[in-house]
C-alpha positions in Angstrom: -0.1 0.0 0.0 1.7 3.4 -1.0 1.8 6.1 1.4 0.1 9.3 0.0 2.6 12.0 -0.5 2.1 15.0 1.9 0.8 18.3 0.6 3.7 20.6 -0.5 4.1 24.7 -1.4 3.5 25.5 2.4 4.5 28.9 1.4 6.0 28.9 4.7 6.7 32.6 5.9 6.5 33.4 2.1 6.1 36.8 2.7 8.0 38.2 5.9 7.0 41.0 7.9 7.5 42.2 11.4 5.5 39.8 13.1 6.8 36.7 10.7 10.6 37.8 10.1 12.9 35.7 8.2 16.6 36.1 8.8 19.4 34.3 7.4 21.8 32.9 9.8 25.4 34.4 10.0 28.1 32.6 7.7 29.6 31.1 11.1 26.6 29.8 12.4 25.8 28.1 8.8 29.2 26.6 8.8 29.2 25.2 12.5 25.5 24.6 12.7 23.5 25.5 15.9 25.3 24.7 19.3 23.8 21.6 20.9 21.1 22.8 23.6 21.3 26.2 22.1 18.2 27.9 21.4 17.5 29.0 17.6 15.8 32.2 17.1 12.3 32.1 15.7 13.7 34.3 12.7 16.5 31.8 12.1 13.9 29.0 12.1 11.5 30.9 10.0 14.6 31.1 7.4 15.3 27.3 7.8 11.8 25.9 7.2 11.5 28.4 4.1 14.6 27.3 2.6 13.2 23.5 3.4 10.0 24.3 1.6 12.0 25.9 -1.6 14.0 22.8 -1.8 10.8 20.5 -1.5 9.1 22.2 -4.4 12.3 22.4 -6.3 12.2 18.5 -5.8 8.6 18.1 -6.6 8.8 20.0 -10.0 12.1 17.8 -11.0 10.3 14.5 -10.4 7.2 15.6 -12.2 9.2 17.2 -15.2 11.8 14.1 -15.3 9.7 11.3 -13.7 12.7 10.4 -11.0 16.2 11.1 -10.3 
């Protein structure tokens, strides 16, 4: 039995504003990652989830146009 594909294109924080900021982490943070036990800011988490959503959309479009990898 096939597992249904989850919905995509969630538009996670697609239009950032003052109440939903999307801030890219600094280069050192992106290179090293977040510290274990450390706190991730909401703005950085919005950026991370938005980036993940963009890659998910890209993979969906690639598979739709090419059939597979």
